[in-house]
KETORNU-835552 format. One record per residue (C-alpha): residue number from 0; residue in one letter; x, y, z. Coordinates in pm, 1 decimal, always signed. Layout:
 pos code       px       py       pz
 NUM    a        X        Y        Z
...
END
This chain:
 pos code       px       py       pz
   0    m  +4332.4  +3085.9  +5079.3
   1    r  +4164.2  +2745.0  +5149.6
   2    r  +3926.4  +2908.1  +5359.8
   3    e  +3825.8  +3156.8  +5068.7
   4    s  +3797.6  +2851.5  +4830.9
   5    r  +3564.6  +2667.3  +5066.5
   6    i  +3356.2  +2965.9  +5095.5
   7    a  +3348.6  +3012.1  +4712.4
   8    g  +3264.4  +2631.2  +4674.6
   9    l  +2968.8  +2655.7  +4922.5
  10    a  +2834.8  +2957.6  +4735.2
  11    l  +2850.0  +2779.4  +4415.7
  12    a  +2698.3  +2478.4  +4591.2
  13    s  +2407.8  +2691.6  +4747.6
  14    l  +2342.8  +2861.5  +4402.9
  15    g  +2326.1  +2525.0  +4230.3
  16    v  +2069.3  +2409.1  +4486.0
  17    a  +1861.1  +2700.6  +4457.1
  18    s  +1876.0  +2690.0  +4079.5
  19    v  +1730.2  +2332.8  +4100.1
  20    l  +1461.4  +2408.3  +4346.5
  21    v  +1363.8  +2700.9  +4140.2
  22    l  +1339.1  +2481.9  +3834.7
  23    m  +1140.9  +2232.6  +4030.1
  24    a   +905.7  +2497.9  +4140.0
  25    w   +858.4  +2663.8  +3816.4
  26    g   +507.8  +2593.5  +3729.8
  27    d   +349.2  +2563.6  +3381.0
  28    g    +38.0  +2739.4  +3436.1
  29    t   -171.5  +2428.1  +3504.5
  30    s   -164.8  +2046.1  +3595.1
  31    a    -87.4  +1821.2  +3276.7
  32    d   -232.8  +1550.5  +3490.8
  33    a   -531.7  +1732.1  +3565.3
  34    l   -572.2  +1843.3  +3208.2
  35    t   -537.1  +1485.0  +3058.2
  36    s   -786.8  +1328.8  +3312.8
  37    r  -1057.9  +1545.2  +3152.2
  38    t  -1327.5  +1339.3  +2964.7
  39    p  -1327.5  +1403.7  +2608.3
  40    a  -1687.0  +1397.4  +2413.1
  41    p  -1783.3  +1028.8  +2343.2
  42    s  -1647.2   +858.1  +2054.6
  43    s  -1423.0  +1188.0  +1987.5
  44    v  -1075.0  +1150.1  +1814.2
  45    a   -756.2  +1287.5  +1986.8
  46    l   -580.7  +1528.5  +1732.6
  47    a   -239.1  +1674.7  +1813.2
  48    v    -22.2  +1900.1  +1615.5
  49    l   +361.2  +1922.9  +1551.7
  50    g   +458.6  +2218.9  +1352.7
  51    d   +523.3  +2606.5  +1292.6
  52    s   +345.0  +2932.2  +1266.6
  53    n    +99.4  +2767.6  +1007.1
  54    s    -52.4  +2577.4  +1304.9
  55    h     +5.2  +2809.1  +1606.4
  56    s   -332.0  +2942.0  +1714.8
  57    y   -412.2  +3305.2  +1609.7
  58    q   -596.2  +3343.3  +1955.3
  59    d   -285.2  +3307.3  +2177.0
  60    y   -253.2  +3628.9  +2386.0
  61    v    +43.4  +3479.4  +2556.4
  62    w   +312.6  +3431.8  +2294.9
  63    f   +141.0  +3705.0  +2089.0
  64    p     -6.3  +3982.5  +2347.4
  65    a   -305.5  +4191.4  +2255.7
  66    a    -83.1  +4497.8  +2137.9
  67    s    +58.8  +4264.9  +1847.5
  68    n    -96.9  +4228.3  +1515.6
  69    e   +127.0  +3968.4  +1414.1
  70    r   -108.3  +3684.9  +1470.8
  71    g   -463.5  +3730.0  +1296.0
  72    g   -417.1  +4090.4  +1182.0
  73    t   -635.3  +4365.5  +1258.9
  74    r   -937.2  +4158.7  +1288.4
  75    r   -785.5  +3905.2  +1504.0
  76    a  -1074.1  +3830.5  +1711.7
  77    r  -1265.6  +3689.0  +1417.9
  78    t   -967.7  +3545.5  +1227.9
  79    f   -906.8  +3187.3  +1291.5
  80    q   -625.3  +2938.7  +1240.7
  81    w   -720.7  +2603.0  +1114.7
  82    t   -722.8  +2418.2  +1447.0
  83    e   -943.7  +2696.0  +1597.5
  84    v  -1189.8  +2634.8  +1294.3
  85    l  -1190.2  +2271.7  +1347.3
  86    a  -1273.7  +2312.5  +1738.6
  87    r  -1559.1  +2538.4  +1652.9
  88    m  -1684.8  +2313.0  +1356.7
  89    r  -1603.6  +1991.1  +1471.1
  90    g  -1519.5  +1999.7  +1834.7
  91    q  -1744.5  +1723.2  +1946.9
  92    e  -1551.7  +1475.5  +1693.2
  93    l  -1195.3  +1607.3  +1698.8
  94    d  -1054.9  +1644.0  +2037.7
  95    l   -753.2  +1904.0  +2066.0
  96    g   -746.7  +1932.6  +2409.3
  97    p   -879.2  +2208.3  +2647.3
  98    w   -797.6  +2568.2  +2555.7
  99    k   -537.6  +2666.0  +2821.6
 100    k   -233.3  +2888.0  +2900.8
 101    w    +18.8  +2634.2  +2950.0
 102    g   +384.8  +2554.5  +2921.2
 103    r   +738.9  +2704.8  +3014.9
 104    p  +1017.2  +2902.9  +2868.7
 105    g  +1223.6  +2668.1  +2645.2
 106    v  +1554.7  +2695.8  +2835.1
 107    v  +1354.9  +2618.2  +3147.7
 108    a  +1191.3  +2316.0  +3009.0
 109    r  +1520.6  +2204.8  +2878.6
 110    a  +1683.6  +2243.2  +3217.4
 111    r  +1419.7  +2057.3  +3391.5
 112    e  +1451.7  +1771.3  +3135.6
 113    f  +1841.5  +1763.0  +3194.4
 114    l  +1760.7  +1707.6  +3580.8
 115    g  +1540.5  +1418.8  +3502.1
 116    m  +1202.1  +1630.1  +3526.4
 117    d   +917.0  +1685.3  +3288.5
 118    g   +965.0  +1965.1  +3054.9
 119    g   +601.6  +2003.9  +2964.3
 120    r   +531.4  +2232.6  +2642.7
 121    a   +744.0  +2499.8  +2539.1
 122    p   +714.9  +2783.4  +2463.8
 123    k   +441.2  +2862.8  +2723.4
 124    k   +135.6  +2985.6  +2503.8
 125    e   -244.7  +3004.3  +2492.8
 126    d   -345.0  +2717.8  +2288.1
 127    y   -514.9  +2380.1  +2259.5
 128    l   -353.7  +2125.6  +2508.1
 129    f   -225.7  +1892.0  +2211.9
 130    n   -118.6  +2165.0  +2001.5
 131    f   +261.7  +2182.0  +2037.5
 132    a   +333.0  +2401.5  +1709.4
 133    n   +500.6  +2720.6  +1776.0
 134    s   +595.1  +3017.4  +1543.9
 135    g   +946.2  +3018.5  +1395.9
 136    a   +960.6  +2643.2  +1430.7
 137    s  +1184.0  +2459.6  +1166.6
 138    c  +1247.1  +2085.2  +1123.7
 139    k  +1524.0  +2088.4  +1408.4
 140    n  +1250.3  +2172.1  +1656.5
 141    l  +1074.7  +1825.1  +1608.5
 142    m  +1313.9  +1634.3  +1796.2
 143    g  +1587.5  +1863.8  +1950.0
 144    g  +1655.7  +2219.4  +2087.4
 145    r  +1475.1  +2402.5  +2363.1
 146    f  +1145.7  +2392.7  +2171.1
 147    r  +1160.8  +1994.8  +2101.5
 148    q   +797.3  +1927.9  +1992.4
 149    a   +774.5  +1543.8  +1960.2
 150    p   +930.5  +1419.0  +2269.0
 151    r   +719.3  +1656.4  +2492.6
 152    l   +398.0  +1563.5  +2316.3
 153    v   +473.1  +1203.0  +2344.5
 154    e   +532.9  +1242.3  +2716.2
 155    l   +182.5  +1405.0  +2737.1
 156    m    +20.0  +1114.7  +2515.6
 157    d   +190.6   +877.5  +2770.6
 158    r    -52.9  +1001.3  +3041.3
 159    s   -333.9   +881.2  +2876.0
 160    p   -260.6   +624.7  +2619.2
 161    e   -600.5   +495.1  +2554.5
 162    r   -713.2   +824.7  +2416.1
 163    w   -466.5   +788.4  +2137.6
 164    k   -523.6   +447.6  +2017.0
 165    n   -726.5   +575.1  +1737.8
 166    g   -590.6   +944.1  +1772.5
 167    v   -407.0  +1141.0  +1493.7
 168    v    -96.3  +1351.3  +1507.3
 169    v    -67.9  +1598.1  +1231.8
 170    i   +296.4  +1705.2  +1144.2
 171    r   +330.2  +2040.3   +947.6
 172    i   +661.1  +2170.6   +916.5
 173    g   +941.7  +2239.4   +698.6
 174    l   +853.2  +2561.6   +529.5
 175    n  +1108.3  +2754.1   +750.1
 176    n  +1375.8  +2520.6   +613.4
 177    w  +1270.8  +2560.1   +253.8
 178    q  +1148.8  +2929.7   +191.5
 179    g  +1503.9  +3096.5   +215.2
 180    l  +1615.9  +2880.7    -82.9
 181    l  +1381.8  +2982.1   -352.3
 182    d  +1644.5  +3199.7   -520.1
 183    v  +1879.3  +2884.1   -532.8
 184    q  +1587.9  +2669.0   -638.1
 185    a  +1515.3  +2899.6   -921.5
 186    q  +1843.6  +2858.3  -1107.1
 187    d  +1912.8  +2511.5  -1006.7
 188    p  +1635.0  +2260.4   -865.8
 189    n  +1877.2  +2013.7   -756.4
 190    s  +2109.1  +2223.4   -557.7
 191    a  +2307.7  +2083.5   -280.6
 192    q  +2149.3  +2334.4    -42.2
 193    s  +1811.5  +2215.6   -127.8
 194    q  +1907.8  +1865.6   -102.3
 195    a  +2036.2  +1926.3   +234.3
 196    a  +1689.7  +2052.2   +351.0
 197    i  +1514.3  +1757.3   +205.6
 198    d  +1746.8  +1531.9   +350.9
 199    y  +1749.7  +1687.0   +695.2
 200    c  +1370.4  +1733.6   +716.4
 201    s  +1273.4  +1395.2   +633.9
 202    e  +1547.1  +1265.2   +868.0
 203    q  +1367.8  +1469.0  +1160.0
 204    i  +1020.8  +1377.9  +1051.2
 205    g  +1110.5  +1017.2  +1036.8
 206    d  +1258.2  +1030.9  +1395.2
 207    a   +937.2  +1187.0  +1515.4
 208    i   +724.8   +896.3  +1337.2
 209    a   +946.1   +656.9  +1514.5
 210    l   +916.4   +833.9  +1846.8
 211    i   +554.1   +837.6  +1847.8
 212    r   +535.9   +466.2  +1702.8
 213    k   +750.0   +334.4  +1980.1
 214    s   +481.2   +378.7  +2264.2
 215    h   +168.5   +452.2  +2046.2
 216    p   +190.2   +185.5  +1758.7
 217    t   -157.7   +264.2  +1640.5
 218    t   -189.7   +634.2  +1647.0
 219    h   -229.2   +781.2  +1287.0
 220    i     -7.9  +1036.4  +1153.9
 221    l    -64.5  +1268.9   +890.9
 222    l   +216.6  +1441.4   +726.4
 223    v   +150.1  +1764.7   +558.1
 224    g   +359.0  +1879.6   +260.6
 225    i   +460.2  +2245.4   +207.7
 226    g   +309.7  +2478.8    -40.1
 227    n   +480.4  +2679.1   -311.8
 228    e   +610.5  +3011.3   -198.1
 229    a   +608.1  +3159.1   -555.5
 230    d   +220.3  +3158.7   -501.0
 231    d   +268.7  +3430.8   -252.3
 232    p   +149.2  +3780.7   -372.2
 233    g   +465.6  +3922.7   -230.2
 234    n   +654.1  +3719.9   -495.6
 235    f   +458.7  +3784.6   -787.2
 236    e   +733.9  +4016.8   -933.4
 237    r  +1003.2  +3732.2   -897.5
 238    w  +1084.7  +3427.6  -1093.6
 239    q   +878.1  +3549.4  -1389.4
 240    s  +1032.1  +3305.9  -1658.6
 241    v   +949.5  +2965.3  -1768.4
 242    s  +1261.3  +2806.7  -1645.2
 243    e  +1260.6  +2987.2  -1298.3
 244    s   +911.6  +2878.3  -1235.2
 245    a   +944.8  +2520.3  -1349.6
 246    n  +1277.2  +2482.3  -1137.9
 247    i  +1104.0  +2596.0   -838.4
 248    r   +819.3  +2358.5   -890.4
 249    s  +1052.8  +2068.8   -956.9
 250    a  +1258.5  +2142.0   -640.7
 251    l   +927.4  +2166.0   -436.4
 252    d   +799.5  +1831.2   -586.3
 253    r  +1129.6  +1668.8   -478.8
 254    f  +1090.1  +1783.1   -108.6
 255    n   +720.6  +1698.4   -105.6
 256    g   +777.5  +1352.3   -297.5
 257    e  +1027.2  +1263.3     +1.5
 258    i   +776.3  +1343.8   +274.5
 259    r   +506.1  +1132.5    +55.8
 260    r   +776.8   +845.4    +33.7
 261    l   +790.4   +851.6   +405.7
 262    a   +403.8   +825.8   +477.8
 263    e   +371.2   +550.8   +200.7
 264    t   +640.8   +346.1   +352.5
 265    s   +537.2   +389.4   +720.3
 266    p   +213.6   +177.5   +842.4
 267    g    -57.2   +415.6   +966.3
 268    v    +92.1   +725.7   +807.8
 269    a    -55.9   +935.1   +540.8
 270    f    +15.4  +1258.0   +323.3
 271    f   -194.7  +1565.7   +263.2
 272    d    -63.4  +1756.9    -35.4
 273    d    -60.9  +2101.6    +67.9
 274    s    +50.7  +2240.2   -262.7
 275    a   -199.6  +2031.4   -467.7
 276    w   -484.9  +2171.5   -256.2
 277    f   -379.6  +2535.5   -327.1
 278    r   -365.2  +2469.4   -691.2
 279    q   -704.5  +2300.9   -702.9
 280    l   -860.6  +2598.6   -545.3
 281    w   -668.5  +2924.1   -671.6
 282    g   -460.5  +2761.6   -936.7
 283    a    -95.9  +2850.5  -1018.2
 284    r   +121.0  +3075.4  -1239.7
 285    d    +97.5  +3022.9  -1621.9
 286    a   +323.3  +2839.1  -1840.9
 287    q   +545.9  +3165.0  -1869.5
 288    g   +574.3  +3194.4  -1511.1
 289    k   +335.4  +3469.1  -1469.9
 290    p    +59.8  +3498.0  -1193.6
 291    d   -276.2  +3369.1  -1328.1
 292    y   -478.3  +3271.0  -1006.2
 293    r   -863.1  +3224.9   -976.1
 294    t  -1102.2  +3385.0   -745.6
 295    v  -1251.5  +3102.1   -495.2
 296    d  -1640.2  +3159.0   -436.8
 297    v  -1720.7  +2993.4    -96.9
 298    g  -2090.5  +3069.4   -114.9
 299    a  -2309.9  +3341.9    +71.1
 300    g  -2141.8  +3600.6   -146.8
 301    i  -1799.2  +3525.2     -4.8
 302    r  -1536.6  +3553.7   -275.6
 303    v  -1142.3  +3531.9   -195.8
 304    t   -869.6  +3619.0   -415.7
 305    n   -497.2  +3523.5   -363.8
 306    t   -402.7  +3855.6   -237.4
 307    v   -289.4  +4021.4    +85.9
 308    g   -489.8  +4198.3   +341.7
 309    d   -661.0  +4152.2   +664.6
 310    d  -1007.4  +4198.2   +525.1
 311    p  -1116.9  +3809.3   +501.8
 312    h  -1169.1  +3830.5   +108.5
 313    n   -786.5  +3815.7    +97.3
 314    a   -631.3  +3473.6    +93.2
 315    l   -343.5  +3596.1   +281.3
 316    l   -309.8  +3819.0   +597.3
 317    e    -83.3  +4127.1   +602.4
 318    d   +168.4  +3920.2   +791.2
 319    r   +158.3  +3659.1   +502.1
 320    h    -29.9  +3391.7   +704.2
 321    a   -332.0  +3218.3   +583.9
 322    g   -644.2  +3425.2   +627.9
 323    l   -959.6  +3328.2   +779.0
 324    v  -1127.4  +3167.1   +477.9
 325    w   -801.7  +2988.8   +360.8
 326    n   -795.5  +2828.9   +722.5
 327    a  -1156.4  +2736.2   +692.0
 328    l  -1128.6  +2576.4   +358.8
 329    w   -812.4  +2385.9   +471.5
 330    a   -974.5  +2256.6   +770.3
 331    q  -1250.2  +2130.5   +552.2
 332    a   -995.6  +1938.2   +320.6
 333    l   -828.4  +1813.2   +631.1
 334    v  -1134.0  +1644.2   +772.4
 335    e  -1192.0  +1482.5   +413.1
 336    r   -847.8  +1359.0   +414.2
 337    l   -861.9  +1206.1   +768.3
 338    r  -1186.5  +1016.8   +662.6
 339    e  -1033.9   +894.3   +334.6
 340    a   -679.3   +791.1   +498.7
 341    f   -784.5   +645.2   +825.9
 342    q  -1161.2   +565.3   +796.0
 343    l  -1212.0   +818.0  +1099.9
 344    p  -1575.6   +864.8  +1185.2
 345    l  -1586.5  +1232.9  +1113.2
 346    t  -1862.0  +1424.7   +945.0
 347    p  -1773.3  +1592.4   +623.1
 348    i  -1788.8  +1985.4   +653.3
 349    a  -2027.0  +2068.4   +360.5
 350    n  -1991.1  +2382.0   +160.6
 351    d  -2312.4  +2509.2   +286.4
 352    e  -2195.1  +2461.8   +639.6
 353    l  -1865.0  +2640.0   +574.1
 354    a  -2036.5  +2938.2   +423.3
 355    q  -2281.2  +2951.9   +693.5
 356    f  -1990.6  +2953.6   +948.0
 357    l  -1790.0  +3224.0   +773.7
 358    q  -2060.1  +3462.8   +697.6
 359    p  -2077.9  +3637.3  +1041.4
 360    l  -1717.8  +3644.6  +1063.7
 361    v  -1644.4  +3830.2   +713.2
 362    k  -1899.9  +4094.8   +789.8
 363    p  -1726.2  +4459.4   +835.1
END
């Protein structure tokens, strides 16, 4: 019996050693040291992203293979997410890092960290080096879980601290914690469930700010609020009353108000009001809670309505992610906000330049 126990113990020990060796040898697709040693354009500003599917690049064919229309829709090759627009329009001024297939499965990254090794980015995806956003992420993924974004981004930033002295981290997350609560909010904007989501997300975002600040005290941080999901065309038939519409707006204002408060009470942190940006362009429901949206004229004959479809004249794609024009307009507004909040030396994206960029992309 003792001999069998020893054999079993040796087998388990061998398995453990083998597992450690596998984790040590599990590549991430490239060398982070080699990537961070790349020389960026002179005077460019490093830009990193923490977030969810609103910031996960559409041209990622690792996480979303070619057979999938989940990202970018049927015109995927010409439908860009906002970081992809920035890289094309202001790539010499904003450095998102090289476009690479990089990262590991979340469980592998977590196991490596448990053993004292670096986790790298998780999940593995094809994206800009400094973009740690991944589809499906919620506030818990900022600091914890297998896709913990902020600690792994900071680990990467620590490899080239000079680059981040005047760099920017955009944190755009929270919608996946919020959008499932709209029926509750429509009845009670002060519900316990909504307050719990507000408290949790603000705590996680606050912890991410503190973590970045600990080793990169001068890096700028931009917090992005969340939009009103009642403006999604898929929800037009719902919440069509004065009280329901007002309650949803009130609850959303409380969430965004807490994120704004975080920004206003933290040095070097600013807030981007996503909901206000949308209202300024497309408008909102009317006083009775009925859809009442404008058409946005971008120029060069490009007009976009708050409708759904993979054709770029719709604001949203079939999968309900932002379409090409939405993302281009959002990138334009982001550049202006970074200039305003942090006095960064960025060239504004003029309306004519934006229309010129979009014109060949919107053609059939």
